C-alpha positions in Angstrom: -12.8 -32.2 -94.1 -16.4 -32.6 -95.2 -17.5 -32.6 -91.5 -15.6 -29.4 -90.8 -17.1 -27.7 -93.9 -20.7 -28.7 -92.7 -20.1 -27.3 -89.3 -18.7 -24.1 -90.8 -21.8 -23.7 -93.1 -24.2 -24.4 -90.2 -22.4 -21.8 -88.0 -22.5 -19.3 -90.9 -26.3 -19.8 -91.4 -26.9 -19.4 -87.6 -24.8 -16.2 -87.6 -26.7 -14.8 -90.6 -30.1 -15.6 -89.0 -28.9 -14.0 -85.7 -27.7 -10.9 -87.5 -31.1 -10.6 -89.3 -33.0 -10.9 -86.1 -30.9 -8.3 -84.4 -31.4 -5.9 -87.3 -35.1 -6.5 -87.4 -35.9 -6.2 -83.7 -33.2 -4.0 -82.3 -31.6 -1.7 -84.9 -34.6 -1.2 -87.1 -37.2 -0.8 -84.3 -39.8 1.9 -84.6 -39.2 5.2 -82.8 -41.4 6.1 -79.8 -44.3 8.4 -80.8 -43.8 11.2 -78.3 -46.9 13.1 -79.6 -49.2 10.2 -78.5 -47.3 9.4 -75.3 -48.7 10.2 -71.9 -46.5 12.7 -70.2 -44.8 11.5 -67.0 -45.0 15.1 -65.7 -47.1 18.2 -66.5 -46.0 21.5 -65.0 -45.4 25.2 -65.6 -42.1 26.4 -67.0 -41.4 28.2 -63.7 -41.8 25.0 -61.7 -39.3 22.9 -63.7 -36.9 25.9 -63.8 -37.1 26.2 -60.1 -36.5 22.5 -59.5 -33.4 22.4 -61.8 -31.9 25.5 -60.1 -32.7 24.2 -56.6 -31.1 20.7 -56.9 -29.9 19.7 -60.4 -29.1 16.0 -59.4 -32.6 15.4 -58.2 -34.1 17.1 -61.2 -31.9 15.2 -63.6 -33.0 11.9 -61.9 -36.6 12.8 -62.2 -36.9 14.5 -65.6 -34.1 13.4 -67.9 -35.4 11.2 -70.8 -38.9 11.7 -69.6 -41.9 12.9 -71.6 -42.9 16.2 -70.0 -45.7 18.6 -70.8 -44.8 22.2 -69.9 -46.9 25.4 -70.0 -45.5 28.9 -70.2 -45.5 32.3 -71.9 -43.7 32.2 -75.2 -40.7 34.4 -75.4 -39.5 33.8 -78.9 -39.2 31.4 -81.8 -35.7 30.4 -83.0 -35.3 29.1 -86.5 -32.1 27.4 -87.5 -32.1 25.7 -91.0 -35.1 23.5 -90.8 -35.2 23.3 -87.0 -37.6 25.4 -85.0 -37.4 25.9 -81.3 -39.9 27.4 -78.9 -38.1 29.4 -76.3 -39.2 30.4 -72.8 -36.8 33.0 -71.3 -36.5 32.3 -67.6 -33.8 34.8 -66.7 -32.5 37.7 -68.8 -28.7 37.9 -68.8 -27.1 40.5 -71.1 -23.5 39.3 -70.6 -23.8 35.6 -71.4 -27.2 35.4 -73.1 -30.6 34.6 -71.7 -31.3 31.5 -69.5 -34.0 29.6 -71.2 -36.1 26.5 -71.6 -35.6 25.5 -75.3 -38.0 23.1 -77.0 -36.9 21.8 -80.4 -40.1 21.0 -82.4 -40.8 18.2 -84.8 -40.6 19.6 -88.4 -44.3 19.2 -89.0 -45.0 21.8 -86.3 -42.8 24.5 -87.9 -45.7 26.3 -89.5 -47.8 26.1 -86.4 -45.0 27.6 -84.3 -44.5 30.4 -86.8 -48.2 31.4 -86.2 -47.7 31.7 -82.4 -47.5 35.2 -80.9 -44.9 36.2 -78.4 -46.3 36.4 -74.9 -49.1 33.9 -75.4 -49.5 30.9 -73.2 -48.2 27.7 -74.9 -48.3 24.1 -73.9 -45.4 22.0 -75.3 -44.8 18.2 -74.9 -41.4 16.7 -75.4 -38.5 14.7 -74.0 -36.3 16.5 -71.5 -32.7 16.0 -72.5 -31.0 17.9 -69.7 -29.8 21.2 -68.2 -26.4 22.8 -69.0 -26.4 25.6 -66.4 -28.0 28.0 -68.8 -30.7 26.1 -70.6 -33.1 23.3 -70.0 -33.4 21.5 -73.3 -36.2 19.4 -74.8 -36.4 17.6 -78.1 -39.0 15.7 -80.1 -41.5 18.4 -79.1 -45.0 19.1 -80.2 -47.5 21.9 -79.5 -50.4 20.6 -77.4 -53.8 22.0 -78.3 
């Protein structure tokens, strides 16, 4: 009985140590700093829009989950609660809404985005999260100076 109790205690300690290591190195790992990351691609908004509309599968394989720097003329700023998105309208569609490239900014860039004028050329860096037939979406975005 004592031998079985010792084995149980040893296994419990090993389990706790393993759980602590998983927590420290996997669950609690720091997030990637997208602002400092080197972009995998740098292109104009028209170029990425064209590639997604030409062949979505190829564009998805190239751009999804990649840090991309895009440059285009600002169409509008959308504010939703504390989230601010920079919008590049690529095709106007009165029936179903505009087809856009939407870049959701980090909160610390909200004031800077509010100062941008519609029609000005803006460079944005963020992670491409996909295309849903109407919008190409980016998150974790920052305004590149």
